[in-house]
C-alpha positions in Angstrom: -84.6 -59.0 74.3 -87.6 -61.1 73.1 -87.3 -63.0 69.9 -89.9 -63.1 67.4 -90.8 -67.0 66.8 -92.4 -68.2 63.8 -95.6 -69.8 64.9 -96.3 -73.3 63.6 -98.2 -76.3 64.7 -96.1 -79.6 64.8 -97.4 -83.0 63.9 -95.8 -85.3 66.3 -98.3 -88.3 66.0 -96.3 -91.4 65.9 -92.9 -89.6 66.1 -90.3 -90.3 68.9 -89.8 -87.3 71.1 -87.3 -87.2 73.8 -87.6 -85.6 77.2 -84.5 -85.3 79.3 -85.5 -84.9 83.0 -87.9 -86.9 85.2 -89.5 -84.2 87.5 -92.7 -82.3 87.4 -91.5 -80.1 84.4 -90.5 -83.3 82.5 -93.9 -85.0 83.3 -95.8 -81.8 82.0 -93.8 -81.8 78.7 -94.2 -85.6 78.4 -97.9 -85.3 78.9 -98.5 -82.6 76.4 -96.5 -84.7 73.6 -98.5 -87.9 74.6 -101.7 -85.8 74.1 -100.7 -85.2 70.5 -99.9 -88.8 69.8 -96.0 -88.7 70.2 -94.0 -91.7 71.4 -92.2 -90.3 74.3 -88.8 -91.5 75.7 -87.7 -90.0 79.0 -84.1 -90.1 80.1 -83.5 -89.6 83.8 -81.9 -91.3 86.7 -85.2 -91.0 88.6 -88.8 -90.0 87.8 -91.6 -88.6 89.9 -94.9 -90.0 90.5 -96.4 -87.8 87.7 -94.2 -89.5 85.2 -94.6 -93.1 86.5 -98.2 -93.2 85.4 -97.6 -92.0 81.8 -97.0 -94.5 78.9 -93.5 -93.4 78.1 -90.3 -95.4 77.6 -88.0 -94.5 80.7 -84.2 -94.9 80.2 -83.2 -95.0 83.9 -79.8 -93.1 83.6 -78.3 -89.8 82.8 -78.5 -88.3 79.4 -76.2 -89.3 76.5 -75.7 -87.8 73.0 -76.8 -91.0 71.4 -80.2 -90.5 73.0 -81.1 -88.1 70.3 -80.8 -90.6 67.6 -84.1 -91.1 65.9 -85.8 -88.4 67.8 -87.9 -85.7 66.1 -87.4 -83.1 68.9 -86.0 -82.9 72.3 -87.1 -81.1 75.4 -84.7 -80.7 78.2 -86.5 -80.3 81.5 -83.7 -80.6 84.1 -82.6 -78.5 87.0 -78.9 -78.8 85.9 -77.9 -76.0 83.6 -74.8 -78.0 82.4 -77.0 -80.9 81.3 -79.4 -78.6 79.6 -76.7 -76.8 77.8 -75.2 -80.1 76.7 -78.7 -81.2 75.4 -79.1 -77.9 73.5 -75.5 -78.1 72.0 -75.9 -81.7 70.8 -79.3 -81.0 69.3 -78.1 -77.8 67.5 -75.3 -80.0 66.0 -77.8 -82.5 64.5 -80.2 -79.6 63.3 -82.9 -80.9 65.7 -85.8 -79.0 67.3 -84.8 -78.3 71.0 -86.7 -76.8 73.8 -85.0 -76.2 77.1 -87.7 -75.5 79.8 -87.7 -72.0 81.1 -84.5 -71.2 79.2 -85.6 -69.3 76.1 -81.9 -68.6 75.1 -81.3 -72.3 74.7 -84.5 -72.9 72.7 -84.9 -73.1 68.9 -88.6 -73.5 69.6 -90.6 -72.6 72.6 -93.9 -74.0 73.8 -96.9 -71.6 74.1 -99.6 -71.8 76.7 -102.4 -74.0 74.9 -106.1 -74.2 75.5 -107.8 -77.2 73.5 -111.5 -77.6 72.8 -112.1 -80.5 70.5 -110.1 -79.8 67.2 -109.5 -76.3 68.2 -106.2 -75.3 69.8 -105.5 -71.6 70.8 -101.8 -71.0 71.6 -100.6 -67.8 73.3 -96.9 -66.9 73.4 -95.1 -64.1 74.9 -91.9 -65.0 73.1 -90.5 -66.6 76.2 -90.9 -63.2 78.2 -93.5 -64.4 80.6 -95.1 -67.7 80.8 -97.2 -66.5 83.6 -98.7 -63.8 81.4 -99.2 -66.4 78.5 -101.1 -68.7 80.9 -103.2 -66.0 82.1 -104.2 -64.8 78.7 -104.8 -68.5 77.6 -107.2 -68.9 80.7 -109.1 -65.9 79.5 -109.4 -67.1 76.0 -110.7 -70.6 77.4 -113.7 -68.6 78.8 -114.7 -67.8 75.2 -113.9 -70.9 73.2 -116.7 -73.3 74.1 -117.8 -76.8 73.0 -120.1 -74.9 70.5 -117.1 -73.7 68.7 -115.6 -77.3 68.6 -118.8 -78.6 67.2 -118.8 -75.9 64.5 -115.1 -76.7 63.7 -116.1 -80.5 63.2 -119.1 -79.4 61.0 -116.8 -77.3 58.8 -114.3 -80.1 58.5 -117.0 -82.4 57.2 -118.1 -79.7 54.6 -114.7 -79.1 53.1 -114.8 -81.8 50.4 -118.2 -80.8 49.2 -117.4 -77.0 49.5 -114.0 -77.7 47.4 -116.1 -79.5 44.6 -118.8 -76.7 44.6 -116.4 -73.7 44.6 -113.5 -73.9 42.3 -111.3 -70.9 43.7 -109.8 -70.4 46.9 -111.4 -67.0 47.2 -115.0 -68.4 46.7 -114.4 -71.1 49.4 -113.0 -68.7 51.8 -115.9 -66.3 51.4 -118.4 -69.2 51.8 -116.7 -70.4 55.0 -116.5 -66.8 56.4 -120.2 -66.3 55.8 -121.1 -69.7 57.4 -119.0 -68.9 60.4 -120.6 -65.4 60.9 -124.1 -66.8 60.4 -123.5 -69.6 63.0 -121.7 -67.4 65.6 -124.2 -64.5 65.4 
């Protein structure tokens, strides 16, 4: 049965995030965290070429519970179910955010398929039911979201302080921005 996850965007900039596993999946997860400014630590006896080129701290050994200390979140990306279960159990005991790649029942957060265009990030999730479907939908959305939209997002961000001064209520600001977006995208 698919869970309904509460959708949120996490600020990981400057935060230490742990990835357990040094293969291609671990590299993908580490790269995603790095793209958002995280300080990434990888724990794995060996790492693949994809990870060797990334600016991560590599602890060349097997996972230990104390690796979680000081981490904001952990992603387990090993092919060993017992290790993944241990990471999950240890993270849950600490009240930490934990994702076990491709094992939704061991996750308290999941990672959607994401398309980024400048400051815009569009995420698609199937609640863990089908990453392949989420990626397909993300790719279709990427055909729609263009640099034009990113430029508009940057412009709207610059306007926010002025609009906040000019319109005292949330409703007035909302209506102003909705009208501006409609005009620019027509």
